[in-house]
C-alpha positions as CSV (number, residue, x, y, z in Angstrom):
1,M,59.5,113.6,-1.5
2,K,61.4,110.3,-2.5
3,K,61.3,109.5,-6.1
4,V,59.6,105.9,-6.6
5,Q,62.1,103.5,-8.6
6,Q,60.6,102.3,-11.9
7,G,61.7,99.6,-14.5
8,F,63.5,96.2,-13.4
9,T,66.7,95.3,-12.1
10,L,69.7,94.0,-13.9
11,I,69.1,90.4,-11.9
12,E,65.5,90.6,-13.0
13,L,66.5,91.1,-16.6
14,M,69.1,88.0,-16.5
15,I,66.5,85.8,-15.1
16,V,64.1,86.4,-18.0
17,V,66.8,85.7,-20.6
18,A,68.0,82.7,-18.6
19,I,64.3,81.3,-19.1
20,I,64.1,82.3,-22.6
21,G,67.4,80.7,-23.0
22,I,66.0,77.4,-21.4
23,L,62.8,77.3,-23.5
24,A,64.4,77.6,-26.7
25,A,67.0,75.3,-25.7
26,V,63.8,72.6,-25.7
27,A,61.6,74.1,-28.1
28,L,64.3,74.0,-30.9
29,P,65.1,70.3,-31.4
30,A,61.4,69.5,-30.8
31,Y,60.6,72.1,-33.9
32,Q,63.4,70.4,-35.6
33,D,61.9,67.1,-35.1
34,Y,58.4,67.8,-36.2
35,N,59.6,69.7,-39.6
36,T,61.9,66.7,-40.2
37,R,58.8,64.3,-40.0
38,A,56.6,66.5,-42.1
39,Q,59.3,66.7,-44.9
40,A,59.1,62.6,-44.5
41,S,55.3,63.1,-44.9
42,E,56.0,63.9,-48.6
43,G,57.2,60.3,-49.4
44,L,54.4,58.7,-48.2
45,S,52.2,61.4,-50.0
46,L,53.7,60.7,-53.4
47,S,54.2,57.0,-53.0
48,S,50.3,56.7,-51.7
49,G,49.4,58.7,-55.6
50,L,50.9,55.5,-57.1
51,K,48.6,52.9,-55.1
52,V,45.8,53.2,-57.3
53,A,47.6,52.9,-60.4
54,V,49.4,49.5,-59.1
55,S,45.9,48.2,-58.0
56,E,44.3,49.0,-61.3
57,V,47.5,46.9,-62.8
58,Y,46.7,43.9,-60.4
59,A,43.2,43.9,-61.1
60,E,43.8,43.7,-64.7
61,K,46.6,41.2,-64.8
62,G,45.7,39.5,-61.6
63,A,49.4,39.4,-60.3
64,L,51.6,41.9,-58.7
65,T,55.1,40.8,-59.4
66,A,54.9,42.3,-63.4
67,I,53.8,45.5,-62.3
68,K,57.0,48.1,-62.4
69,S,57.7,51.6,-63.4
70,G,57.3,52.8,-66.8
71,S,54.8,49.8,-67.9
72,D,51.3,49.7,-68.1
73,G,50.7,53.5,-67.0
74,I,52.8,53.5,-63.8
75,P,55.2,56.4,-64.4
76,A,58.8,55.5,-65.1
77,A,61.5,55.6,-62.4
78,N,62.1,58.4,-60.5
79,T,59.9,60.7,-62.7
80,V,57.8,61.5,-59.5
81,I,59.8,63.6,-57.6
82,G,59.6,66.3,-54.9
83,K,61.5,68.6,-52.8
84,Y,62.6,65.9,-50.5
85,V,62.2,63.0,-52.3
86,T,64.6,62.3,-55.3
87,G,62.4,59.7,-56.8
88,V,59.5,56.8,-56.6
89,A,59.7,53.7,-58.1
90,V,57.8,50.6,-58.5
91,D,59.2,46.9,-58.5
92,A,57.1,43.5,-58.3
93,G,54.3,46.6,-57.1
94,V,56.1,47.5,-54.1
95,I,56.4,51.5,-54.3
96,T,59.9,52.7,-52.7
97,A,60.1,56.5,-52.3
98,T,63.8,57.7,-51.5
99,F,64.7,60.7,-49.8
100,D,67.5,63.4,-50.9
101,K,69.5,63.4,-47.9
102,T,71.6,66.5,-49.1
103,K,67.9,68.7,-48.1
104,N,68.1,66.9,-44.8
105,A,70.7,64.7,-43.3
106,K,68.3,63.2,-40.9
107,L,66.2,61.7,-44.0
108,D,68.6,59.2,-45.2
109,G,66.5,56.4,-46.4
110,N,63.1,55.6,-47.8
111,I,59.5,54.7,-47.5
112,V,58.2,51.6,-48.9
113,L,54.7,50.8,-49.9
114,T,54.2,46.9,-50.3
115,P,51.3,45.4,-51.5
116,V,49.8,41.9,-50.1
117,D,47.6,40.1,-51.8
118,K,44.6,39.3,-49.9
119,G,42.5,37.4,-52.2
120,G,41.6,39.5,-55.1
121,S,42.1,43.1,-52.9
122,I,45.2,44.4,-51.7
123,L,46.2,45.4,-48.3
124,W,49.1,48.2,-48.1
125,T,52.0,47.7,-45.5
126,C,54.0,50.7,-45.3
127,T,57.6,50.6,-43.7
128,G,61.0,52.4,-44.4
129,S,64.5,52.7,-43.4
130,L,64.2,56.4,-42.0
131,N,64.6,56.7,-38.2
132,E,61.2,55.6,-36.3
133,K,60.7,58.7,-35.3
134,Y,60.6,60.4,-38.6
135,L,58.3,57.8,-40.3
136,P,54.8,59.3,-40.9
137,A,52.5,57.9,-38.6
138,A,50.8,55.5,-40.7
139,C,54.5,53.7,-41.2
140,R,54.8,52.9,-37.6
141,A,54.3,49.1,-37.7
142,V,50.5,50.0,-38.7
143,P,48.9,49.0,-41.8
144,A,48.5,51.6,-44.1
145,T,45.3,51.5,-46.0
């Protein structure tokens, strides 16, 4: 009787390794971009925490220009920090989160929440100097609420 061959040939194994390599080459950059976007969302999260404080001071004083870090219950500049954010500051009601580019070189910039006076209420707009693809969805040319 003839013995039946079992297992994979070398060419079959080489094809499998090539396919895995191609998949990894596509998936790795996508994962890195996803990870950077998640890190950038920390800036928006920390900034959003100060929106309520700025709104309360605006309700009391009726003007945005006097609202700054270190006064009226708003934390001092750069005392609100995170793993990827070196500090959050408030000036004239504008909240700016600055990123630590030494943690991720792609996070070279900031996220800015700007209050717009709408006759007694505030509409927040979110912009930033980060690359557009790393900005949180709320900051991509859509007003933040």
